[in-house]
N, C-alpha and C positions, 0 to 999 in steps of 0.2 A: 276233574273240576273241583276244586275245594272252596268252599264259601266263607266269608267271615273270618280270613286268616288273621291270626295274632302269635308272634313268635317274641318271645323274651329272653334275653339274654345276661347271664350273672358274671361278674368278674370277682377273682377271688378275694380280692382286699374291699369288696362291696359290703358294706356293714347290714343294708336293708334293703331290699327290693332289688329289682333287675336294674341293671347297667343302662341297656337299650331295648325299647319294644318297636316292634315293626308290625305294623296293620294293613291288610288290604282287602277290599271286599270279596276278591276272588282270584283265584291263580289255578294254574296246572302245574302238578308237583310229579316229579320222576321218582318212584317208590323205590328204585334202587339207591340213587345217588342222593335223594333228597332236593335235589336242586329243583326252584321254581320260578314261574316267570308269568307275567300278564302284560297284556296291551292297556290295561286300566291304570285306575290311580293307585298309589301309595305312599304311607307315610311313615316317618322312622322318627322318634324321639327318644332323649335321654330321659334315664326313669324319673328324673327330678323335673323334667320339661324346660330344662334349660337352653337344650337344643331340639330343633324341630326341622326335619327335613320332609319335603314333598313331591312330588312328579307324575310323570304319565310314562307308562310303559317301562317295565322293569324286568331283571334277571338275578335271582338269588342262588349264588354257588355256595352249596353249602361245606365243601371240602376245604374251600380257603376263607369262609365266613366273608363272601364279598358281595356286595349289592350294587348292581349298575341301574342308575336309572336316566332314560334315553332323552326325554323331552321336559320340556317345561319344569326346569328343577327350581324350587325355591326353598332356602334354609334360613331360618330365624334363629336367632342366637341371643336370648334376653342377657342385655349387659349387667342387670344385678347379679345374676348367677356368675358371669365371667368375673365382676369385679370380686365376688367373695369367694371363687374358686380357690384362691391362695390363703383365704382365711374362713374356713368350712363353719367357724363358729358364729360368724356374722351373719344377721339375716339380711337379705336383699333389701335393697333402700328405695330402688329406682325400678320402672316397668319399661323403660325405653328398650328396643330392639335395634340389633345389627341384622340386616337383609342382606342375603347371599343369592345372585341369581345365576342360572347359566343354561345352557342346553343340554348336558350330560352331568352325570355324577357318579363316580365309583368311591364306594364306603369299603373300606379294608377294616373289619373290625378288630381282627386279632392285631394290627399294627396301631390302631387308632388315627386312621389317616381318613379324610376325606377329601377326593380329587374332584375339582371341578373343570369343565374345559367347554371351550366355545362360547364367547360372546358373554365373559363372566363379567356380573358386577356386583359392588357391595356397597352398601349405603349404611352410614351411621350418621342418623339425623344431627345436623348440628355440628358434626365434626368433620367427616368427610365421606366422598365417593371416591371409589375405585373401579376402573375398568380394565380387563386384561383378557388374556386368551384361555390361560391354565392356573389355577389355583389349588394349593393344597394345604390343607387345615391338620395339624397336628392336634389332636384332642387330648384333653387331661385324663389320666386314669381314674378321676373322681366322676367322671361321665358328664359332667357339665362344664363347659367352657373348652378353651384351647390353648395351648400352649405357644403354638407358633403358626404364622400364615406366610406361605411362599407365592408370590405371584409373578408370572413371567408371559412375555409377549406381548408387545405394545401395550406397557402398563402405562395407564394413565390416572392420575389422583387430582382431587379437588378437595383443598380445606374449607370447611364450609362457615367457619369460625368468622364472625363479624370483624375482630380485630386483625384478622391476617387472612383475607382470601387470596390464597395461592392455588396456583395448578402445577403439577410436576408430573415429567414423563421419564421413562426408562425403561431398559430391558428387562429388569427384575427388580421386585421388592420383596422384603421380609418384615413381617410383624412378628414381635415376641412381646407375650404378656409379661408384665414386671410388678412385684408384690408392691413397689414404692410407687408407682404411677397408675396411669390407665393404660401403659403399653409403650413400645416403641417401634415405630417403622423408619426401615432404612430402605433407599432406594440406590441399585446399582446397575452398572452396565450403562454409560454414557448418560447419567441422570441429568435432568434440568429442569428449571422450573420459572415460572412468570408471576409476576404481582399485577393484577388489574391493569396491564399492559404498561405501567410505569418502571418497571424493574423487572430483569431476567437474570440468570445466570445458569451454572452448572459446576461440574466438580467430578471427583471420583467416586464421591458418596455423599447422599444426602440422608439425614435423620430427621424424622420427625417425633416429637413427644408431646403428649399434652401432661401440663402440670398445674400447679395450683394458680399460678401468675398467669397460665394461658397456655397457648400453642407454641412450643419451642421449635424452631426450625433451624436446622444447622447442615452447612455445606463443607465439607472436609475433603483435603487432597488436592491441589490445583485448582482451588477454588476460585470461580470467575462470577464479578457482577456488574450489571450495565444499568446505569440510572438514567433514565429521559428526563432531562431536567424542565421540559415543560410539566412534566407531571410531579416530580419531586422536585420543588424548587428551593433555591437557596434564599429563602425570604421569611421574616417572622411575621410579617403582615399577611393575614389570609385573606384581606381585601386587595394585594397588590397584583398587578397583571402577571400573568404566570409565562409571559412571551418572552424570557430572558435570552436562551441560546438553544441552537439546534443541536449542539453537540452534547451526548451522553456523557456522563462520567463512567469510566471504565476502572474496576478494582480488582487487582488480582493478591490472593493471599492463600496462605496454608489452610486456613479455616474462617469460616466466619457464621453468625447465628443471627436468627430473627425474632424478636419477641413484640410485646405489646407496642413498645416506643423506642426501641434501640435496634439498630443491628450493628454487632461488635464482630471486627475483623482480628484476626491473631497472625502473627509470624510472618515476616517476610511481605509486609503490605506494601502494593504500591498502586495508588490511584491517579489518574491521568483524566483531564477534560481537554481532547484536542489538542492544539498546541497553546493553549491558555495557561495552565498550570498542571504541575505533578507533584505527587506527595509520597515519599517513604516513610514507612515508621514499623515498627513490631507489633503495634495495636492501635486500632483505629476503632473509635466510638463515634455512630452517628445516631443523634435523637431526631425522631420524626414524629410528625403528627398525623397520625393515620385518617384521620378526619379530612384533613386538606392537602395530604399528600406534600408537604413542605417540610423542608429539612430544619429542624430547631437548632441545632450545634454538631459540630465535628471535634473532636478531640483525640489527638494523637500521643503516643506516648514512646519513649525509648528510641534513640537515634532518628529523631523526625528531622526530617529535611523537605522543603517545600518550594519550590521555584516556580514563579509566576513570571509569564512573558508579556510584554505591552510592548507599544512603539517608544517609550522610553528606554527600554532594556530590559534585563531581567532582575527581578527580586528573588534572592536566595535567601530562605530564612532555617535554622536550624536552632535546635535545642533538644530536651529529653521529655518536654510536655509541652503540648500547645493546644489552646482552645479556642476556636473560631466559631463566633455566632453572628448570623446574618441579621441585618436591620431591613428598614424599607428600604426599596430602590436598591441603590448600589451601598448602602450603610452597612458596616462590618466593626466587630470589635475582635481582634487577634491578642490574645494572650501567649507569651512563651515564657516557658519557667526551665531553671536549670541549664545554666551554659547556653545562654539564649545568644542569638546572632543574627543580625539583618545585613545583607549584602547586596548593595545598588550600585549603578554606575558612579552615582555621584557621594557614596560614603559607606562606611562598615561600621554597625552599631553592635555592642556587645554590653552583656550585664545578667548578674542573676535573673532578672524577669525583664522583660519588654511587653509593652502594651501598644499596640496601635489600633487607632480608631478613625473611622471616617464617619462622619455626620455632613450630608448633603456635600457641599465644595469644600469643607474643613476636613484636614488631615490632621492627627496628634498621635505622638509617640511619646511613650514615657519609658525611661530605662533606670532602674532601681537595683543597689547593690553592686560595686564593682564595675560602675558603670566606665564605658570606653567608647570614643568616636574618632574615627579614623576617615579623613578628607583628602583630595587631592590636593597638593601644595600650592597650585593656582588657584585654589578658591578664593586667596589673595595673595597677589604678586610676591611682596614682602612686606617686613613690619621692621625696618631697620632704625632704630632710635639713635644709635651710637655711631661716630665713626673717627677713627684716630686720624690724623695728620698723613696724608699720603695714600690712605686705603681709597678704593672707589666709592663715590657714593651711593650707588647702588650696585648690588648684586644679582645675577639672574639666579633664579630658585633650582633647586636639584629636585627635578619633577618626579625622580626616583624616591625621594624621601617624603612621605606624606606626613600631612600635620595630624597628630595623635593628641587627643585628649581624655585623661582620666579623672572621674570624678564618682563621689558615692551615689550620685545619681544626677538624672537631667531629663528634660523635656523639651519637645519641640511642637509648635503648632503656628501654621500659618507664616512659616519662615523664621520666627524667633525661637531661639532655644534660651534655657536656663539651666546652668549646671551649678550643683551645690555640693557643699562638704568638702572634702580635700580636693582641689581641681588643679591638676598639673597639666601644661599644655607644652609640646614642643614640635619644633618643626627646623629645619635646617640647622642652624649652630644657636636656635634660640629656643630659651625655656621661661616658663612663666608658672607659678603659684598662686593661687588664692583661695578664698572662701567660698567664692560666688563669681560667675562667668554668665554674662548676659551676651547673646549674640544676635545680629539682625541680618536675616541671609536672603537674598534676592535669588528667588525661584528661577526665574526665566533667566537672569544672566549667570545663575549660578555661582554667585561671588557674595563675600561677606561686605557688608555695607557698614557695620560698627561692631566693637567689642568694649564691654565694660565689665571691667575686672574689679571687686570689691574685697575687703577684709584680709589684709595682710598680705599685699600684693607683693611678690619679688619677681621683676623681669631679668633674665639674664641672657647676655648674648656674649661674642668673643671679645667685642670690643667695650664692653660695660655692663655693670648692674645698677638695678634701680629697685629700691624698695619704697613703698606706700602704703597707702588705705584703699586709695580706690585710683583705677586709670581708666580713662576713656581715649578709645582709638577710632578712627573714622577713615574710611576708604574712597578712592574714587569708583564711582559706578561703572565707568568707560574702560579704566585701564586696570582695577583693582589693586593699584598702587598706594600704599598710605599717604593720607593727605595731611593728617596731623593727629598728636596725641596729647594727652592732658594729665598729669599725675597730681593728685591733691592728698594733703595731710601727711605730715611727717614725711615729706620727700626726702630720700637721701640717694645719691648717686654718686657712683665708684668708676673712675675712667681711667685707663692708662696715662692721661696727662693730667688728671687732678681729680678733685671730687667738690660734690655741690649738696646743698642741702635748702629746704625751704617747706612753706606751706602749699606751694602750687608750684609746678613745672608745666611748661607748654613745649613741645617738640615740633620743629617744622623740618621735614625730613628733606624739603627740596635744598634750603639753604643750611641745613645742619646746624641751625640756630635754636639755643634752649633759653626760654626766658624764665627766669625765677622770681616768685613773689612770696611775701608773709616771711619775714624776717631771713632772707634768702643770704647764702654764703657760698663762693665759690672759690677753691683753692687748685690754683692752675700752675703745672710748672712750665718753666721757662726752657726755650732751648740753651743750651750749654756750650760756649767756645771753649771752655777750660775742662781740664780733665778733673772738676771738682764736685761733679754729681749735679750742677746746675742751681738755679735760685727758683723761687715760687713768688706767686702774686695771689694776695688774698683780698676779695672784695666782698662787702658787707654792706647790707640795709638798703632800703629804696626797693628799685625794681633791677634786676642784674639780667644781662644777656651774655652768653658763653657762645662764642662762634667756634664750633668743633672743627671746621674745617682749616681755620687758620689759627685756632689754638687762642683766639683774643677774647678780652673780656671788655665790657661796658655798661653803663648802667645810667637809671635816670632816676630823678629826686633824691632823696637824703640816702647817699651812699659813700662808701668808701673804697680805696683802693691803695694797698701797700705792699711794699715787696719784702721777701722773707729769704733768709739765708738758709732756713731749714724747714722743713713741713713741718704744720702745725696738727696736733693731735687731736683728733675729734671724739 
């Protein structure tokens, strides 16, 4: 029986003092093998005091330099020494400790390994708590601190940081000390995690790292995330009700990371919420408020495609950058950039940028840069201003050929649209250009009620051409047929049967009658019975009427009509 036992170990690269010291009140030693054992207490510490181990019931194998402690093992690692282990010149700055507890410990001095087993737990106050069945510490040659920790068997981790209260589970975990941070913890073998019951996920690997801006949490390889929307709510108002939907948001990607106020998904990202919507992109950033658990914004980049479903049909959005900002209740702002497009049952919108907003019951859309809008041709049945003699008064629209509108930019709100810049409209055999186009659209009947074109208006159809400075067209709300059109200021028309000019022209598509006012002139070609090219009728002044159906002229007021052998040049 030996009493007051103290054993000191020295490493070849140790400059001063022992690398480890073992102390025990008493023990029994074999005089031949120098092995020792005792059922009582024992303590082991590094020469600088950075690592301290203690327990009850132990055995020392002198030949292999192994110490086995059988019960109530407690290990304390001073973080200050751990953090300065890679920088020996620096003095410890803090006195916080990492505590490891287990039922058994095997310390292999020559290999620099500490093997903990049975109900192992690690506590790093304010950072994390880890539980497992076995734990291996690879100690540094400088005696204090360690290079690596390996945990296995029912690994459970809780992050204790207030900004990221996450729990995680896996088959194994590896912690590596790094000189540029407080270390890196990786979970492998079916790792999974949970955030305060509001979010959960898994992947091939989970990495946790504490950096200057807080804990970094990264999931890599077939990464999966589920957001419970009662907890992570798509609303910016913290006082708004959280009872929005029971469907969670499910996100798949190759990797994603969580930090103080963002979740970042990378590579082959897909996100779905039941049958409501589906999003795909290469990068998705979600800003969230950790205090209210509400999502502040979603920003998707590269090959973005967002499909939303409702009773009115699908809305398909595509671009290279999209930012979604939720508001109160169902309010939102959706900003699309770079080859932006929105496809619905009622229209296709394209442009360099598209902004869609909902505020209360009002919806707005603004398209800027290379604006394009495509609508079904039956948005209005037909807009035929001209008719040559013998042609049908109305032609059925080709429903396979949609209405197409190009403009520098345009905006819609409550069914009213405004197109500006170089505006170009085409449908069937009709083309129109102008500087500005205002539209009035009936949302319920899905039909255009009126069109107002201004600024260098040019209207062209197979049967004629019209130019003016403004033109107002209105349509039947029941049939969608053109009811009338009025062209104003420097009106000029060219028709296969003649031409006309004036300050104002009013078209009646039902009677094919054109009324001209303001210094009007009409030159109409009369049918010829001889092979001489025919004669012409010129009408001027007053108010003139041109019946396109019969190619006849009439007038009111102070007007004149004369016959010409040759067409007069205007």
